[in-house]
C-alpha positions as CSV (number, residue, x, y, z in Angstrom):
1,Q,91.6,-56.7,40.7
2,V,95.2,-55.7,41.0
3,Q,97.6,-57.3,38.7
4,L,101.4,-57.0,38.4
5,V,103.2,-58.3,35.3
6,E,106.9,-58.6,35.3
7,S,109.3,-59.0,32.4
8,G,112.9,-58.6,31.5
9,G,114.6,-61.5,33.2
10,G,117.0,-63.8,31.5
11,L,120.5,-65.1,31.3
12,V,123.4,-62.7,31.4
13,Q,127.2,-62.9,31.9
14,P,128.8,-61.5,34.9
15,G,129.3,-57.8,34.5
16,G,126.3,-57.5,32.2
17,S,123.1,-55.6,32.6
18,L,119.4,-56.3,32.6
19,R,116.3,-54.1,33.1
20,L,113.3,-55.6,34.8
21,S,109.8,-54.1,34.2
22,C,106.7,-54.3,36.3
23,V,103.4,-53.1,34.9
24,A,100.4,-52.6,37.3
25,S,96.7,-52.6,36.5
26,G,93.5,-52.3,38.6
27,I,94.8,-49.7,41.0
28,I,95.8,-46.0,41.2
29,F,99.5,-46.6,40.6
30,S,100.6,-43.1,41.5
31,E,99.5,-43.5,45.0
32,C,101.4,-46.7,45.7
33,A,104.9,-47.6,46.7
34,M,106.7,-50.2,44.6
35,G,109.4,-52.6,45.5
36,W,111.6,-55.3,44.1
37,Y,112.5,-58.4,46.0
38,R,114.4,-61.6,45.1
39,Q,114.6,-65.2,46.1
40,A,117.5,-67.4,45.4
41,P,117.2,-71.2,45.6
42,G,117.2,-72.4,49.2
43,K,117.1,-68.8,50.6
44,E,114.4,-66.6,51.9
45,R,113.0,-63.7,49.8
46,E,114.9,-60.6,50.4
47,F,114.5,-56.9,49.8
48,V,116.3,-55.3,46.8
49,A,115.0,-51.8,46.3
50,S,111.9,-49.7,46.8
51,I,110.5,-46.4,45.5
52,S,107.7,-44.4,47.3
53,S,104.8,-42.7,45.6
54,A,106.8,-39.5,46.0
55,G,109.9,-41.0,44.4
56,G,112.0,-41.7,47.4
57,V,114.3,-44.7,47.0
58,N,116.0,-47.3,49.1
59,Y,118.4,-50.1,48.3
60,A,119.8,-53.1,49.9
61,D,123.5,-52.7,50.7
62,S,124.3,-55.6,48.3
63,V,123.0,-53.7,45.3
64,K,123.8,-50.1,46.1
65,G,125.7,-48.4,43.2
66,R,124.7,-51.2,40.8
67,F,120.9,-51.2,40.7
68,T,118.5,-48.4,40.1
69,I,114.8,-48.4,40.7
70,S,112.5,-46.0,38.9
71,R,108.9,-45.5,38.0
72,E,106.7,-43.8,35.4
73,N,103.2,-43.2,36.8
74,A,101.7,-42.3,33.4
75,W,102.6,-45.9,32.3
76,N,101.8,-47.7,35.6
77,T,105.3,-49.1,35.4
78,A,108.3,-49.5,37.6
79,W,111.7,-50.7,36.5
80,L,114.8,-52.2,38.1
81,Q,118.0,-51.4,36.1
82,M,120.6,-53.9,37.1
83,N,124.2,-53.2,36.1
84,T,127.5,-55.0,36.9
85,L,125.6,-58.2,37.6
86,K,127.3,-60.9,39.7
87,P,126.6,-64.6,40.0
88,E,125.2,-64.0,43.5
89,D,122.5,-61.8,41.9
90,T,121.0,-65.0,40.4
91,A,117.4,-65.3,41.7
92,V,113.7,-65.0,40.9
93,Y,112.9,-61.3,41.1
94,Y,109.5,-60.2,42.3
95,C,107.9,-56.7,42.2
96,K,105.6,-55.7,45.1
97,L,103.0,-53.0,45.1
98,S,101.9,-51.5,48.5
99,D,98.7,-49.4,48.6
100,N,97.7,-46.8,51.1
101,Y,95.5,-49.4,53.0
102,G,98.3,-51.7,54.0
103,H,97.7,-54.2,51.2
104,N,100.6,-55.7,49.3
105,Y,100.4,-57.3,45.9
106,W,103.1,-59.4,44.2
107,G,104.0,-60.2,40.7
108,Q,104.6,-63.7,39.4
109,G,108.4,-63.3,39.4
110,T,111.0,-63.3,36.6
111,Q,114.2,-65.4,36.6
112,V,117.5,-63.7,36.5
113,T,120.6,-65.9,36.0
114,V,124.1,-64.5,36.0
115,S,126.5,-67.0,34.7
116,S,129.4,-67.4,32.2
């Protein structure tokens, strides 16, 4: 059974930084793509960043230059480093794992609040 456990969310002031972690189990992590999404109150879930099994990355325009996605296959872990945070980054952040068979798995979400 595939499980994703996220951590690292919290309250931070504008301009601050947070690093989110997503640890996977029950699957061959190195063969999977990983992504981060977020959902703000009253809004649809949106794409933030992704990293392929080969390490190729993509970012939403709204976070380019501020967020960095990375992974360590030996630890079954993906991270989202978030710098220069803005109030509009406030949301529940979810990690997503996509396997080679078209299956997607989601974490439980972690709250990020950017406020002074």
